[in-house]
C-alpha positions as YAML, in Angstrom:
chain: A
units: angstrom
residues:
- id: 1
  name: MET
  ca: [89.71, 89.18, 122.62]
- id: 2
  name: ASN
  ca: [89.91, 92.86, 123.36]
- id: 3
  name: PRO
  ca: [86.98, 94.48, 125.22]
- id: 4
  name: ARG
  ca: [85.89, 97.75, 123.68]
- id: 5
  name: ARG
  ca: [86.21, 101.01, 125.56]
- id: 6
  name: ARG
  ca: [83.08, 103.12, 125.48]
- id: 7
  name: PHE
  ca: [83.04, 106.49, 123.76]
- id: 8
  name: THR
  ca: [80.51, 109.21, 123.02]
- id: 9
  name: ILE
  ca: [81.20, 110.96, 119.73]
- id: 10
  name: PRO
  ca: [79.54, 114.40, 119.47]
- id: 11
  name: LEU
  ca: [77.77, 115.15, 116.20]
- id: 12
  name: PRO
  ca: [76.27, 118.40, 114.85]
- id: 13
  name: GLY
  ca: [72.79, 119.32, 115.98]
- id: 14
  name: GLY
  ca: [73.30, 118.13, 119.54]
- id: 15
  name: ARG
  ca: [73.33, 114.46, 118.53]
- id: 16
  name: ALA
  ca: [75.91, 111.91, 119.61]
- id: 17
  name: LEU
  ca: [77.12, 108.48, 118.56]
- id: 18
  name: SER
  ca: [77.49, 105.97, 121.39]
- id: 19
  name: LEU
  ca: [80.26, 103.48, 120.75]
- id: 20
  name: GLY
  ca: [81.39, 100.42, 122.64]
- id: 21
  name: GLU
  ca: [78.33, 98.67, 124.01]
- id: 22
  name: ARG
  ca: [78.03, 96.82, 120.69]
- id: 23
  name: ALA
  ca: [79.80, 97.04, 117.36]
- id: 24
  name: LEU
  ca: [78.05, 99.33, 114.89]
- id: 25
  name: VAL
  ca: [77.53, 98.55, 111.22]
- id: 26
  name: MET
  ca: [78.34, 101.25, 108.65]
- id: 27
  name: GLY
  ca: [76.65, 100.59, 105.30]
- id: 28
  name: ILE
  ca: [78.58, 101.52, 102.16]
- id: 29
  name: LEU
  ca: [76.75, 103.56, 99.50]
- id: 30
  name: ASN
  ca: [78.99, 104.00, 96.46]
- id: 31
  name: VAL
  ca: [77.57, 106.58, 94.05]
- id: 32
  name: THR
  ca: [80.27, 105.81, 91.49]
- id: 33
  name: PRO
  ca: [80.64, 104.10, 88.11]
- id: 34
  name: ASP
  ca: [83.93, 102.42, 88.99]
- id: 35
  name: SER
  ca: [84.09, 101.25, 92.62]
- id: 36
  name: PHE
  ca: [85.70, 97.83, 92.82]
- id: 37
  name: SER
  ca: [82.67, 96.01, 94.26]
- id: 38
  name: ASP
  ca: [79.49, 97.73, 93.15]
- id: 39
  name: GLY
  ca: [80.41, 100.59, 90.86]
- id: 40
  name: GLY
  ca: [77.61, 101.79, 88.60]
- id: 41
  name: ARG
  ca: [74.80, 100.16, 90.54]
- id: 42
  name: LEU
  ca: [73.66, 103.32, 92.34]
- id: 43
  name: LEU
  ca: [74.59, 106.11, 89.97]
- id: 44
  name: ASP
  ca: [71.28, 107.98, 90.20]
- id: 45
  name: ALA
  ca: [70.37, 109.67, 93.46]
- id: 46
  name: ALA
  ca: [66.95, 108.08, 93.81]
- id: 47
  name: SER
  ca: [68.36, 104.55, 93.59]
- id: 48
  name: ALA
  ca: [71.10, 105.37, 96.08]
- id: 49
  name: VAL
  ca: [68.61, 106.84, 98.56]
- id: 50
  name: GLU
  ca: [66.37, 103.78, 98.30]
- id: 51
  name: ALA
  ca: [69.40, 101.52, 98.82]
- id: 52
  name: GLY
  ca: [70.33, 103.50, 101.92]
- id: 53
  name: VAL
  ca: [66.81, 103.25, 103.31]
- id: 54
  name: ARG
  ca: [66.95, 99.48, 102.75]
- id: 55
  name: MET
  ca: [70.28, 99.28, 104.57]
- id: 56
  name: VAL
  ca: [68.82, 101.06, 107.58]
- id: 57
  name: GLY
  ca: [65.89, 98.65, 107.50]
- id: 58
  name: GLU
  ca: [68.43, 95.81, 107.55]
- id: 59
  name: GLY
  ca: [70.11, 97.28, 110.63]
- id: 60
  name: ALA
  ca: [72.75, 99.77, 109.46]
- id: 61
  name: ASP
  ca: [73.73, 102.19, 112.22]
- id: 62
  name: ILE
  ca: [75.54, 104.63, 109.89]
- id: 63
  name: LEU
  ca: [75.44, 105.22, 106.13]
- id: 64
  name: ASP
  ca: [78.67, 106.15, 104.34]
- id: 65
  name: VAL
  ca: [78.17, 107.91, 101.00]
- id: 66
  name: GLY
  ca: [81.06, 108.06, 98.54]
- id: 67
  name: GLY
  ca: [81.22, 109.67, 95.11]
- id: 68
  name: GLU
  ca: [84.81, 108.84, 94.13]
- id: 69
  name: SER
  ca: [86.29, 105.37, 93.86]
- id: 70
  name: THR
  ca: [89.41, 105.12, 96.03]
- id: 71
  name: ARG
  ca: [90.30, 101.57, 95.02]
- id: 72
  name: PRO
  ca: [94.00, 101.05, 94.22]
- id: 73
  name: GLY
  ca: [94.74, 102.41, 90.77]
- id: 74
  name: ALA
  ca: [91.64, 104.59, 90.54]
- id: 75
  name: ALA
  ca: [91.94, 107.96, 88.80]
- id: 76
  name: PRO
  ca: [91.11, 111.07, 90.86]
- id: 77
  name: LEU
  ca: [87.71, 112.71, 90.38]
- id: 78
  name: ASP
  ca: [86.95, 116.39, 89.85]
- id: 79
  name: GLU
  ca: [85.43, 117.91, 92.98]
- id: 80
  name: VAL
  ca: [82.53, 119.46, 91.05]
- id: 81
  name: GLU
  ca: [81.47, 116.06, 89.76]
- id: 82
  name: GLU
  ca: [81.93, 114.49, 93.19]
- id: 83
  name: ARG
  ca: [79.65, 117.09, 94.78]
- id: 84
  name: ARG
  ca: [77.09, 116.54, 92.01]
- id: 85
  name: ARG
  ca: [77.00, 112.84, 92.82]
- id: 86
  name: VAL
  ca: [76.83, 112.91, 96.61]
- id: 87
  name: VAL
  ca: [74.90, 116.01, 97.69]
- id: 88
  name: PRO
  ca: [71.46, 114.93, 96.35]
- id: 89
  name: VAL
  ca: [71.92, 111.50, 97.93]
- id: 90
  name: ILE
  ca: [72.75, 112.95, 101.33]
- id: 91
  name: GLU
  ca: [69.85, 115.41, 101.12]
- id: 92
  name: GLY
  ca: [67.51, 112.55, 100.26]
- id: 93
  name: LEU
  ca: [68.82, 110.29, 103.01]
- id: 94
  name: VAL
  ca: [68.55, 112.80, 105.84]
- id: 95
  name: ARG
  ca: [64.88, 113.25, 104.96]
- id: 96
  name: ARG
  ca: [64.25, 109.50, 105.13]
- id: 97
  name: VAL
  ca: [66.50, 108.02, 107.83]
- id: 98
  name: THR
  ca: [67.46, 108.92, 111.38]
- id: 99
  name: VAL
  ca: [70.90, 107.27, 111.49]
- id: 100
  name: PRO
  ca: [74.00, 109.45, 110.98]
- id: 101
  name: VAL
  ca: [75.16, 109.94, 107.40]
- id: 102
  name: SER
  ca: [78.89, 110.00, 106.66]
- id: 103
  name: ILE
  ca: [80.62, 111.46, 103.61]
- id: 104
  name: ASP
  ca: [83.51, 109.41, 102.25]
- id: 105
  name: THR
  ca: [85.81, 112.11, 100.86]
- id: 106
  name: TYR
  ca: [89.22, 113.68, 101.32]
- id: 107
  name: LYS
  ca: [88.26, 116.95, 99.61]
- id: 108
  name: ALA
  ca: [87.48, 119.99, 101.76]
- id: 109
  name: SER
  ca: [84.93, 121.47, 99.36]
- id: 110
  name: VAL
  ca: [83.05, 118.18, 99.01]
- id: 111
  name: ALA
  ca: [83.01, 117.70, 102.78]
- id: 112
  name: LYS
  ca: [81.61, 121.18, 103.33]
- id: 113
  name: ALA
  ca: [78.85, 120.66, 100.76]
- id: 114
  name: ALA
  ca: [78.02, 117.27, 102.27]
- id: 115
  name: ILE
  ca: [77.89, 118.64, 105.81]
- id: 116
  name: ASP
  ca: [75.67, 121.50, 104.62]
- id: 117
  name: ALA
  ca: [73.41, 118.82, 103.11]
- id: 118
  name: GLY
  ca: [73.18, 116.96, 106.42]
- id: 119
  name: ALA
  ca: [76.22, 114.69, 106.77]
- id: 120
  name: THR
  ca: [77.59, 114.59, 110.32]
- id: 121
  name: ILE
  ca: [80.75, 112.47, 109.86]
- id: 122
  name: VAL
  ca: [83.63, 112.86, 107.40]
- id: 123
  name: ASN
  ca: [85.39, 109.62, 106.45]
- id: 124
  name: ASP
  ca: [88.83, 110.64, 105.12]
- id: 125
  name: ILE
  ca: [90.88, 107.81, 103.62]
- id: 126
  name: SER
  ca: [94.00, 110.00, 103.67]
- id: 127
  name: GLY
  ca: [94.07, 110.86, 107.36]
- id: 128
  name: LEU
  ca: [94.19, 114.58, 106.37]
- id: 129
  name: ARG
  ca: [97.29, 114.03, 104.21]
- id: 130
  name: TYR
  ca: [95.71, 114.78, 100.80]
- id: 131
  name: GLU
  ca: [93.94, 118.04, 101.66]
- id: 132
  name: PRO
  ca: [94.99, 119.44, 105.04]
- id: 133
  name: GLY
  ca: [92.32, 122.15, 104.68]
- id: 134
  name: LEU
  ca: [89.72, 119.46, 105.34]
- id: 135
  name: ALA
  ca: [90.61, 119.66, 109.04]
- id: 136
  name: GLU
  ca: [89.41, 123.25, 109.26]
- id: 137
  name: VAL
  ca: [86.12, 122.37, 107.55]
- id: 138
  name: VAL
  ca: [85.53, 119.62, 110.10]
- id: 139
  name: ALA
  ca: [86.56, 121.83, 113.01]
- id: 140
  name: ARG
  ca: [84.19, 124.65, 112.01]
- id: 141
  name: SER
  ca: [81.24, 122.37, 111.32]
- id: 142
  name: GLY
  ca: [81.26, 120.31, 114.50]
- id: 143
  name: ALA
  ca: [81.31, 117.11, 112.45]
- id: 144
  name: SER
  ca: [83.26, 114.08, 113.55]
- id: 145
  name: ILE
  ca: [86.00, 112.55, 111.43]
- id: 146
  name: VAL
  ca: [87.36, 109.11, 110.61]
- id: 147
  name: LEU
  ca: [91.12, 109.27, 110.07]
- id: 148
  name: MET
  ca: [92.21, 106.33, 107.94]
- id: 149
  name: HIS
  ca: [95.78, 105.26, 107.29]
- id: 150
  name: THR
  ca: [97.20, 105.08, 103.80]
- id: 151
  name: ARG
  ca: [100.31, 106.18, 101.96]
- id: 152
  name: GLY
  ca: [100.37, 107.88, 98.59]
- id: 153
  name: ARG
  ca: [97.50, 108.33, 96.16]
- id: 154
  name: SER
  ca: [95.42, 105.47, 94.76]
- id: 155
  name: GLN
  ca: [97.63, 104.98, 91.72]
- id: 156
  name: GLN
  ca: [100.86, 104.80, 93.73]
- id: 157
  name: MET
  ca: [99.85, 103.38, 97.12]
- id: 158
  name: TYR
  ca: [101.33, 99.91, 96.61]
- id: 159
  name: GLU
  ca: [104.69, 101.45, 95.73]
- id: 160
  name: GLN
  ca: [104.79, 102.74, 99.32]
- id: 161
  name: ALA
  ca: [103.75, 99.49, 100.98]
- id: 162
  name: SER
  ca: [107.14, 98.96, 102.59]
- id: 163
  name: TYR
  ca: [107.30, 98.59, 106.37]
- id: 164
  name: ASP
  ca: [109.79, 97.33, 108.95]
- id: 165
  name: ASP
  ca: [106.96, 97.04, 111.49]
- id: 166
  name: VAL
  ca: [103.63, 97.53, 109.75]
- id: 167
  name: VAL
  ca: [101.53, 98.04, 112.90]
- id: 168
  name: GLY
  ca: [104.11, 100.22, 114.65]
- id: 169
  name: GLU
  ca: [104.47, 102.49, 111.63]
- id: 170
  name: ILE
  ca: [100.71, 102.75, 111.10]
- id: 171
  name: LEU
  ca: [100.32, 103.69, 114.77]
- id: 172
  name: ASP
  ca: [102.94, 106.43, 114.39]
- id: 173
  name: GLU
  ca: [101.33, 107.80, 111.22]
- id: 174
  name: LEU
  ca: [97.85, 107.76, 112.72]
- id: 175
  name: ARG
  ca: [99.21, 109.66, 115.72]
- id: 176
  name: GLU
  ca: [100.54, 112.27, 113.30]
- id: 177
  name: SER
  ca: [97.10, 112.56, 111.67]
- id: 178
  name: MET
  ca: [95.44, 112.89, 115.06]
- id: 179
  name: ALA
  ca: [97.90, 115.56, 116.16]
- id: 180
  name: PHE
  ca: [97.31, 117.55, 112.96]
- id: 181
  name: ALA
  ca: [93.55, 117.30, 113.42]
- id: 182
  name: THR
  ca: [93.62, 118.57, 117.00]
- id: 183
  name: THR
  ca: [96.08, 121.34, 116.14]
- id: 184
  name: SER
  ca: [93.63, 122.42, 113.44]
- id: 185
  name: GLY
  ca: [90.81, 122.66, 115.95]
- id: 186
  name: VAL
  ca: [89.15, 119.23, 115.75]
- id: 187
  name: PRO
  ca: [88.44, 118.09, 119.34]
- id: 188
  name: THR
  ca: [89.92, 114.71, 120.18]
- id: 189
  name: ASP
  ca: [86.51, 113.39, 121.19]
- id: 190
  name: ARG
  ca: [85.34, 113.75, 117.56]
- id: 191
  name: ILE
  ca: [88.07, 111.51, 116.12]
- id: 192
  name: ILE
  ca: [87.69, 107.86, 115.04]
- id: 193
  name: VAL
  ca: [90.66, 105.95, 113.58]
- id: 194
  name: ASP
  ca: [90.86, 103.31, 110.85]
- id: 195
  name: PRO
  ca: [94.10, 101.34, 110.19]
- id: 196
  name: GLY
  ca: [93.22, 101.14, 106.50]
- id: 197
  name: LEU
  ca: [93.10, 97.47, 105.60]
- id: 198
  name: GLY
  ca: [94.19, 97.02, 101.98]
- id: 199
  name: PHE
  ca: [95.35, 100.62, 101.52]
- id: 200
  name: ALA
  ca: [99.11, 100.88, 100.88]
- id: 201
  name: LYS
  ca: [99.34, 97.37, 102.31]
- id: 202
  name: ASN
  ca: [99.79, 94.11, 100.48]
- id: 203
  name: ALA
  ca: [97.87, 90.99, 101.49]
- id: 204
  name: THR
  ca: [100.47, 89.84, 104.01]
- id: 205
  name: GLN
  ca: [100.57, 93.27, 105.65]
- id: 206
  name: SER
  ca: [96.78, 93.54, 105.72]
- id: 207
  name: TYR
  ca: [96.48, 90.17, 107.47]
- id: 208
  name: GLU
  ca: [99.05, 91.25, 110.03]
- id: 209
  name: VAL
  ca: [97.11, 94.45, 110.68]
- id: 210
  name: LEU
  ca: [93.93, 92.44, 111.16]
- id: 211
  name: ALA
  ca: [95.67, 89.89, 113.40]
- id: 212
  name: ARG
  ca: [97.10, 92.69, 115.56]
- id: 213
  name: PHE
  ca: [94.04, 94.95, 115.38]
- id: 214
  name: ASP
  ca: [93.76, 95.07, 119.18]
- id: 215
  name: GLU
  ca: [97.03, 97.04, 119.35]
- id: 216
  name: PHE
  ca: [95.36, 100.08, 117.80]
- id: 217
  name: ALA
  ca: [93.40, 100.54, 121.04]
- id: 218
  name: GLU
  ca: [96.48, 102.27, 122.42]
- id: 219
  name: LEU
  ca: [95.55, 105.32, 120.33]
- id: 220
  name: GLY
  ca: [92.75, 105.90, 122.82]
- id: 221
  name: ARG
  ca: [90.11, 106.44, 120.14]
- id: 222
  name: PRO
  ca: [87.28, 104.33, 118.67]
- id: 223
  name: LEU
  ca: [88.36, 101.92, 115.95]
- id: 224
  name: LEU
  ca: [86.79, 101.39, 112.53]
- id: 225
  name: ALA
  ca: [87.56, 98.32, 110.43]
- id: 226
  name: GLY
  ca: [86.86, 98.22, 106.70]
- id: 227
  name: PRO
  ca: [87.69, 94.78, 105.29]
- id: 228
  name: SER
  ca: [84.58, 94.41, 103.14]
- id: 229
  name: ARG
  ca: [85.14, 92.43, 99.90]
- id: 230
  name: LYS
  ca: [88.78, 93.54, 99.63]
- id: 231
  name: SER
  ca: [91.14, 91.55, 97.45]
- id: 232
  name: PHE
  ca: [93.51, 90.46, 100.25]
- id: 233
  name: LEU
  ca: [90.70, 88.37, 101.75]
- id: 234
  name: ALA
  ca: [90.54, 86.16, 98.67]
- id: 235
  name: ARG
  ca: [94.19, 85.08, 98.79]
- id: 236
  name: PRO
  ca: [93.76, 81.98, 101.02]
- id: 237
  name: VAL
  ca: [90.79, 80.68, 99.03]
- id: 238
  name: GLY
  ca: [91.43, 81.76, 95.46]
- id: 239
  name: THR
  ca: [92.20, 85.18, 94.05]
- id: 240
  name: SER
  ca: [89.76, 84.68, 91.18]
- id: 241
  name: ILE
  ca: [86.79, 85.26, 93.50]
- id: 242
  name: PRO
  ca: [85.02, 88.41, 92.22]
- id: 243
  name: PRO
  ca: [84.32, 91.15, 94.79]
- id: 244
  name: ALA
  ca: [80.57, 90.53, 94.88]
- id: 245
  name: ASP
  ca: [81.23, 86.92, 95.95]
- id: 246
  name: ARG
  ca: [83.53, 87.81, 98.86]
- id: 247
  name: ASP
  ca: [80.95, 88.09, 101.62]
- id: 248
  name: TRP
  ca: [81.94, 84.78, 103.25]
- id: 249
  name: VAL
  ca: [85.58, 85.83, 103.53]
- id: 250
  name: THR
  ca: [84.44, 89.29, 104.63]
- id: 251
  name: ALA
  ca: [82.43, 87.66, 107.42]
- id: 252
  name: ALA
  ca: [85.58, 86.04, 108.82]
- id: 253
  name: ALA
  ca: [87.43, 89.37, 108.81]
- id: 254
  name: VAL
  ca: [84.50, 91.25, 110.34]
- id: 255
  name: GLY
  ca: [84.24, 88.70, 113.14]
- id: 256
  name: ALA
  ca: [87.98, 88.91, 113.81]
- id: 257
  name: ALA
  ca: [87.90, 92.71, 113.91]
- id: 258
  name: VAL
  ca: [84.97, 92.81, 116.32]
- id: 259
  name: LEU
  ca: [86.64, 90.29, 118.64]
- id: 260
  name: ALA
  ca: [89.76, 92.47, 118.54]
- id: 261
  name: GLY
  ca: [87.84, 95.56, 119.63]
- id: 262
  name: ALA
  ca: [86.46, 97.26, 116.50]
- id: 263
  name: HIS
  ca: [83.73, 99.76, 117.36]
- id: 264
  name: ILE
  ca: [82.47, 100.11, 113.76]
- id: 265
  name: VAL
  ca: [82.68, 97.80, 110.76]
- id: 266
  name: ARG
  ca: [82.20, 99.27, 107.29]
- id: 267
  name: VAL
  ca: [80.47, 96.77, 104.99]
- id: 268
  name: HIS
  ca: [78.60, 96.31, 101.73]
- id: 269
  name: ALA
  ca: [76.26, 93.48, 102.78]
- id: 270
  name: VAL
  ca: [74.56, 94.98, 105.82]
- id: 271
  name: ARG
  ca: [72.01, 92.25, 106.51]
- id: 272
  name: GLN
  ca: [74.53, 89.42, 106.43]
- id: 273
  name: MET
  ca: [77.30, 91.24, 108.31]
- id: 274
  name: LEU
  ca: [74.90, 92.42, 110.99]
- id: 275
  name: GLN
  ca: [74.33, 88.76, 111.88]
- id: 276
  name: VAL
  ca: [78.08, 88.19, 112.06]
- id: 277
  name: VAL
  ca: [78.52, 91.22, 114.29]
- id: 278
  name: ARG
  ca: [75.71, 90.27, 116.67]
- id: 279
  name: VAL
  ca: [77.02, 86.72, 117.17]
- id: 280
  name: THR
  ca: [80.60, 87.96, 117.60]
- id: 281
  name: ASP
  ca: [79.47, 90.59, 120.10]
- id: 282
  name: GLU
  ca: [77.74, 87.86, 122.08]
- id: 283
  name: ILE
  ca: [80.88, 85.73, 122.15]
- id: 284
  name: GLN
  ca: [82.89, 88.71, 123.32]
- id: 285
  name: ARG
  ca: [80.32, 89.51, 126.00]
- id: 286
  name: TYR
  ca: [80.49, 86.01, 127.48]
- id: 287
  name: HIS
  ca: [84.27, 86.04, 127.31]
- id: 288
  name: ALA
  ca: [84.44, 89.31, 129.23]
- id: 289
  name: ALA
  ca: [82.10, 87.96, 131.89]
- id: 290
  name: HIS
  ca: [84.32, 84.94, 132.53]
- id: 291
  name: VAL
  ca: [87.81, 86.42, 132.46]
...
């Protein structure tokens, strides 16, 4: 078990996100027709806002709004359409909830529109590798950023899932993303890192990343884990399990990540995973007190 370091992440408007005392739950709001788990369910803004309000009522600490599916094989989305999907949802959420709202995008123009609408965190699956100009948007806005690891675009990512040392190479590539962010003006204290479970990683590699998740603490930044309902989790129990039925296997991965030091877990089923997180936090707390 890896005890979590404590961090304070500055957010726009003088707010801050306190990380480390307990693991935080980030609720996923996909405003898309084709996301692998729940695409099409929240296509209209009103439904998405109500879903976000329910997630906060269930205990979500952060809401992550995404307008483009980034599942493996997904086609890219026009930025105009992505803005059309996410901006009304973010505007509606910030009027109804007090938790931070994150925008799941790699596009600079979408991030700017989302921040103008009230988002305070940018969750970039590419680690600033798709649109480097996103770093300047984040730097100017005062938003914080999640730098996730992947290789290649959605349609080619598995072609680049070749590693001699999967954790060592992810660490090196995340360091490169962090260095680019800071060089572009993003303060280090606004950076969160995500090893990118399932992205440009096959099932074996994803399990190794999860098993060695504690090693990512050496980056010196808060850690986000996003295993929710991903296909690699189904391998030990049957790959025919549809995404919506993967909450039990997700619970195992969430518990493992929290025990290994994850500060934030990004999940679809907030109510159920909050229970997993709270019990796992308690186990970790007792372990720390007796080591």
